[in-house]
N, C-alpha and C positions, 0 to 999 in steps of 0.2 A: 619814811615814817619819821613824824617829827617829835614824837613822844610813846612811852609805853601803851598808852591807851589804843595807838594805831594798830597794834599788834593783834592778829585775829587770835591768837592763844591765851591772851589778857582777855579779849571781851567775851571770849566764849567762857573762861574760867570765872568771870566777873558773873555772867550771867548763871552760871550753873550754882555758884555760890548762893543766890537768891531760892533757886530750886530746893538746894538741900535744907537751906532755912526753913522753907514753908513746909517741906515733908518732916522734919523734925517737931514741928508744932503739933504733928498727929500722932506723935508717940505718947505712950502712956507718961503720967507726970513724973513717976520715979525714973524713967530714961531720959527725962529732958537735960539732966545735969551729969547724967554717965554718959551712955554712947551718944546721946544728942549732943551734947557738948563736946564730944570728942570729934564729930564728924563736922560739925559746924565750923571748928578750929582748923582742921587740915583741908577743907574744902575754901576756906578763905585764905590759907598759906598758899595755896598754887597762885592766885591771883597776884599775891603781897610780893610773892617770891621773884615772880616775873618782873614786876614793878623795880624791886631792887636791882634785881641782874641787869634791867637796861640801863639804870642808873651807873652800871659798873661797864658799860658795853665799850668804853675805851680800853679796857682790859680784856681781851677776848676769852682767856683762860677763865677770869672771873665771872665772865658773862655765862659761859658755857657752865661754869660750877653752879652759878643760881638757878639756870635752867634744868639741870640734872636735879637740884633740890626741889623745883617746882613738879617735875616728873615722878619724884619721890612721894610728894603728898598727894599726887593723882593716884598713885597707888594704893598709899594708905587710905584715901578716902574711898576708892571701889572696894578695897577689903573691909571696911567698915560699911559699905552700903551692903554687902554681900550678907554680912552678920545681920544687919537690922532688917533686911527683908527675909532671911530666913526664920527670924523668932517673931518679928510683928506685922509681916506682910506676906505670911505664906499662901494666903487665899488671893492675893492681889500683888505677886512679886515686882520688884523695883526694876525689872528688866529694862525698861526704858531709861532709867535715868542711869544705869549702870552701864548701857551701853553708850550714852551721852560722855561719860568719864571716860570710855574706853578709847572714844573717838578723839578727847581730849588728848589723852596721853599719846595716842599716835601722832597728833599734830605737834605735840610738844617735842618727840622724839625727831620727827620731820625737820623742826626747826633746829635743834641741836645740830643735828646733821647739816643745815645750810650754815648755820654759824661757823660749826668745824672746818667748811669746806670752801665759803664766800666772804667770811669777814675780814676785814683789814687788820 
């Protein structure tokens, strides 16, 4: 891999950040700057933290640290999605989007394990 954009977890996080952005545009106006803003920040933080960690890949411990931060932002995004789904999408829950973030979290966790065991 020549840069962070080659990482599957980065590509998925980037794509999902757009899905979050689009979903939040469907929220009531009063939520755009409350819950909507918070989930947009947490979802975008995942991809940004992966990129920043990759920039520190020379230092294995730092790389892992940033991947853990990305995983934490993924968990935060799932928590926000659950709340938004329960409040604003009760008739059509956001199960698909939540599932995609749960998969991303698993992939980040697997990548952390890979880096722990195989990174130079």
